[in-house]
C-alpha positions in Angstrom: -24.6 -232.9 -46.6 -24.0 -229.3 -45.9 -25.2 -225.9 -47.5 -22.3 -224.3 -49.6 -24.2 -221.3 -50.8 -27.6 -219.9 -50.4 -29.3 -217.5 -52.9 -32.6 -215.6 -52.1 -34.6 -214.0 -54.9 -37.8 -212.4 -53.7 -39.6 -215.0 -51.7 -37.6 -218.0 -53.1 -34.4 -219.4 -51.4 -32.3 -221.8 -53.3 -29.6 -223.9 -51.3 -26.6 -225.3 -52.9 -25.4 -228.3 -51.0 -21.9 -229.7 -51.1 -23.1 -233.2 -52.5 -24.2 -231.2 -55.8 -20.4 -230.4 -56.5 -18.6 -232.9 -58.6 -15.8 -235.0 -57.0 -13.9 -235.8 -60.0 -13.5 -235.0 -63.6 -15.9 -237.9 -64.7 -18.7 -236.8 -62.2 -18.4 -233.3 -63.6 -18.6 -234.4 -67.1 -21.6 -236.5 -66.5 -23.3 -233.4 -64.8 -22.4 -231.2 -67.8 -23.8 -233.6 -70.3 -27.1 -233.7 -68.1 -27.1 -230.1 -68.2 -26.6 -229.6 -71.9 -29.1 -232.3 -72.8 -31.7 -230.5 -70.6 -31.0 -227.0 -72.1 -31.1 -228.6 -75.6 -34.5 -230.1 -74.7 -35.8 -226.7 -73.4 -34.7 -224.9 -76.6 -35.7 -227.5 -79.2 -39.2 -227.5 -77.9 -39.6 -223.7 -77.2 -37.5 -221.9 -79.5 -37.0 -222.0 -83.3 -33.6 -220.0 -83.3 -30.7 -221.7 -85.0 -28.9 -222.7 -81.7 -27.5 -225.9 -82.5 -24.5 -227.1 -84.3 -24.8 -228.7 -87.9 -22.9 -231.9 -88.5 -20.4 -230.1 -90.6 -19.7 -227.5 -87.7 -19.3 -230.3 -85.3 -16.8 -232.2 -87.4 -14.8 -228.9 -87.8 -14.9 -228.3 -84.0 -13.7 -231.9 -83.3 -10.8 -231.5 -85.7 -10.0 -228.1 -84.4 -8.7 -229.5 -81.2 -9.3 -226.3 -79.3 -12.2 -227.8 -77.7 -12.3 -231.3 -75.5 -15.5 -233.1 -76.3 -17.0 -235.0 -73.6 
């Protein structure tokens, strides 16, 4: 495992390691799903804004074929 990038903000240093980079499309999809699930949990609990798609909006997006759902 090697460090690909280092980011320093004030006294905090974040290292991004190469083992965090997806190796294939399936791993990328899995990581992206985990990311979105986490974001949804954060905003669902902390924020009352209308940030989520309704069932009708999701159906429209799925039928549109512009996006690839994972």
